[in-house]
C-alpha positions in Angstrom: 58.7 104.7 91.0 62.4 103.8 91.4 63.6 103.8 95.0 67.2 105.0 95.7 69.3 105.1 98.8 69.7 108.6 100.3 73.3 109.8 99.7 75.2 110.4 102.9 77.6 113.4 102.8 81.2 112.4 103.0 82.1 115.7 104.7 80.5 114.6 108.0 80.0 110.8 108.0 77.5 109.7 110.7 78.1 107.0 113.4 78.3 103.8 111.5 75.8 101.6 113.4 73.1 104.3 113.7 73.5 105.2 110.0 73.4 101.5 109.0 70.1 101.0 110.9 68.6 104.2 109.5 69.5 103.2 105.9 68.1 99.7 106.5 64.8 101.1 107.9 64.4 103.4 104.9 65.0 100.7 102.4 62.7 98.2 104.3 59.9 100.8 104.0 60.3 101.4 100.3 61.3 97.9 99.2 58.9 95.5 101.1 60.5 92.5 99.3 63.7 93.1 101.1 62.2 94.0 104.5 62.5 90.5 105.9 66.2 90.2 104.9 67.0 93.6 106.3 65.3 92.8 109.6 67.2 89.5 109.9 70.6 91.0 109.1 70.4 94.4 110.7 67.2 95.6 112.3 66.8 92.7 114.7 70.3 93.3 116.2 71.4 95.8 118.9 74.9 96.4 117.7 77.2 95.9 114.7 79.0 93.0 116.3 75.9 90.8 116.4 74.8 92.0 112.9 78.2 91.4 111.3 78.5 87.9 112.8 75.1 87.1 111.4 75.9 88.4 108.0 79.2 86.4 107.7 77.5 83.3 108.9 74.5 83.8 106.5 76.8 84.1 103.6 79.3 81.4 104.3 77.3 78.8 106.2 76.8 75.5 104.4 76.1 71.8 105.0 79.6 71.2 106.4 79.6 74.2 108.8 76.1 75.4 109.6 75.4 79.1 109.8 74.5 79.0 113.5 77.9 77.3 114.4 79.8 79.8 112.2 77.9 82.7 113.9 79.0 81.5 117.3 82.6 81.3 116.0 82.4 84.9 114.8 80.9 86.1 118.1 83.5 84.4 120.1 86.2 86.0 118.0 84.7 89.5 118.4 84.4 88.9 122.2 88.0 87.8 122.4 89.5 90.6 120.3 87.6 94.0 120.1 90.1 95.2 117.5 88.3 93.0 114.9 85.1 95.2 115.1 87.1 98.4 115.3 88.8 97.3 112.0 85.4 96.4 110.5 84.1 99.9 111.2 87.3 101.5 109.8 87.0 99.3 106.7 83.4 100.4 106.1 84.3 104.0 106.5 87.2 103.5 104.0 84.8 102.1 101.5 82.3 105.0 102.0 85.0 107.6 101.7 87.0 106.2 98.7 84.4 104.5 96.5 82.6 107.2 94.5 79.8 104.7 93.8 79.1 104.0 97.5 76.1 106.0 98.8 76.2 104.8 102.4 77.1 102.0 104.7 74.3 99.7 103.7 75.9 98.8 100.3 79.2 97.4 101.5 77.6 95.7 104.5 75.1 93.8 102.3 76.6 93.6 98.9 80.3 94.6 98.4 82.3 91.4 98.3 85.6 93.1 99.0 84.4 94.3 102.3 82.7 91.1 103.2 85.7 89.0 102.2 88.0 91.1 104.3 85.8 90.7 107.4 85.8 86.9 106.8 89.6 87.0 106.6 89.8 88.9 109.9 87.9 86.0 111.6 90.1 83.4 109.8 93.2 85.2 110.9 92.1 85.4 114.5 91.5 81.6 114.4 94.9 81.1 112.9 96.6 83.0 115.7 94.7 80.8 118.2 96.1 77.6 116.6 92.8 76.7 114.9 94.4 76.4 111.5 92.0 73.9 110.0 89.0 76.1 110.7 90.9 79.1 109.4 91.6 77.2 106.2 88.0 76.2 105.9 86.9 79.9 106.0 89.6 80.8 103.5 88.3 78.2 101.1 84.7 79.2 101.5 85.6 82.9 101.0 87.6 82.1 97.9 84.7 80.1 96.4 82.1 82.7 97.2 83.9 86.0 96.6 86.8 85.0 94.3 89.4 86.5 96.7 92.1 84.2 98.1 93.7 85.6 101.2 95.9 83.2 103.3 94.6 83.2 106.9 98.1 84.0 108.2 98.4 87.2 106.2 98.3 90.3 108.4 96.0 93.1 107.3 95.7 96.5 109.0 92.5 98.6 109.5 90.8 101.1 107.2 91.6 98.9 104.2 89.5 99.3 101.0 89.3 96.3 98.6 87.5 97.6 95.5 85.6 95.0 93.5 87.9 92.4 94.9 87.7 89.7 92.1 91.0 87.9 91.6 92.9 89.3 94.6 95.5 87.0 96.0 97.4 87.6 99.2 100.1 85.2 100.4 100.9 83.7 103.7 103.7 86.0 104.9 102.3 89.2 103.4 101.5 92.2 105.5 99.2 95.1 104.5 99.3 98.3 106.5 96.5 100.6 107.6 94.6 102.7 105.1 95.6 100.7 102.1 93.5 100.5 98.9 93.6 97.4 96.7 91.8 97.1 93.4 90.7 93.9 91.6 93.3 91.4 90.3 96.1 92.4 92.7 98.5 89.7 93.7 100.8 90.0 96.7 102.8 86.8 96.0 106.0 85.0 96.3 108.7 84.3 93.6 109.6 80.7 94.3 108.9 77.5 96.3 111.1 78.5 99.2 109.5 78.5 102.7 109.7 81.3 105.2 109.2 85.0 104.6 108.5 85.3 100.9 105.7 87.8 100.4 105.5 91.6 100.2 105.2 94.1 103.1 102.8 96.8 102.1 103.2 100.1 104.1 100.5 102.5 105.4 98.3 104.3 102.9 99.6 102.5 99.8 97.4 102.4 96.6 97.8 99.3 94.4 96.0 99.5 91.0 94.0 96.8 89.2 96.0 93.8 88.1 99.2 94.8 89.7 101.6 92.0 90.9 103.9 92.6 93.8 106.2 89.6 94.2 108.7 88.5 96.8 109.7 89.6 100.3 110.0 93.3 99.3 108.8 96.4 101.1 106.4 98.9 99.5 106.9 102.1 101.5 104.2 104.2 103.1 102.0 106.2 100.8 103.5 104.6 97.7 101.5 104.0 94.6 101.6 100.9 92.3 100.2 101.6 88.8 97.6 99.2 87.3 99.1 96.2 85.6 102.6 96.6 87.0 104.9 93.8 88.0 107.0 94.9 91.0 110.0 92.8 92.0 112.1 95.3 94.0 111.3 97.6 96.9 109.5 100.9 96.3 110.4 103.9 98.5 107.8 105.8 100.5 105.8 108.4 98.5 107.0 107.0 95.2 105.0 105.7 92.2 106.1 102.5 90.4 104.7 101.5 87.0 105.5 99.0 84.2 106.7 95.5 83.5 109.1 95.3 85.2 108.1 98.2 87.3 110.2 101.4 87.4 109.9 104.6 89.5 107.9 107.2 87.5 107.2 109.7 90.2 108.9 110.7 93.6 107.2 111.9 95.4 103.7 111.2 94.5 100.5 112.6 96.1 100.6 112.5 99.9 97.8 109.9 100.5 97.1 108.1 97.3 95.0 105.3 98.9 92.6 107.9 100.3 92.3 110.0 97.1 92.4 107.0 94.8 94.7 109.0 92.5 96.0 106.8 89.7 97.7 109.5 87.7 101.4 109.2 86.8 104.2 111.7 86.3 107.3 110.7 84.3 110.7 110.4 86.1 113.1 109.1 83.5 114.1 105.5 83.0 115.1 104.4 86.5 114.3 100.7 86.6 113.6 99.3 90.1 
């Protein structure tokens, strides 16, 4: 008989740690082959902080940086900055609410590389701000090798961010990503030349960026804007507007109120205004 995760209703999402443990207990009971893994990652821990530190270390630890040492680094970061765990919870809720294929919190915590890479970046960014740039670069490198996402440790990313699939995402050094943003696979937040200094995009709150979109240069994408899949954006996009095409042009102002939450990729024509 096939065993399936119980679907948790999105109308009233339960507390994350309690729900995560409950889901792990159900799967451990129905999939004995995974019980040891679930106990080590989740059920043996008393809170999400310890569990997430273990999960990151388990995935990224290697001969150069042993899992136990990396776990200590993560735990120290969480102890020094509680917003890292707050963001991790908000990110997991974002995945649950926005990914129609997600049946609960267990999937992103164990399997979704977009979520796991983002939590790794949060640790790397914390190390970067503490002057530990070499260790931050090491985590970036391991994250890129394992998850196929390349996020510079200096990049600033808000909370409640959903990275769907994640493969091929590139985020540059001076990029910023606001709260409640959704990014699909193949997105690049890059520069346009070899100049140093501020050279990457500033993504506002609640922005939706479709698969394969490229946003290049030190430009601002306004709050709740939408970038269509495959677009190349070289100039600013106003808040609540949609940009599409190569080069991108505005095709809808204003678009839906919260595109990153609804994951609404539809377009409405607005003439030939090239941005």
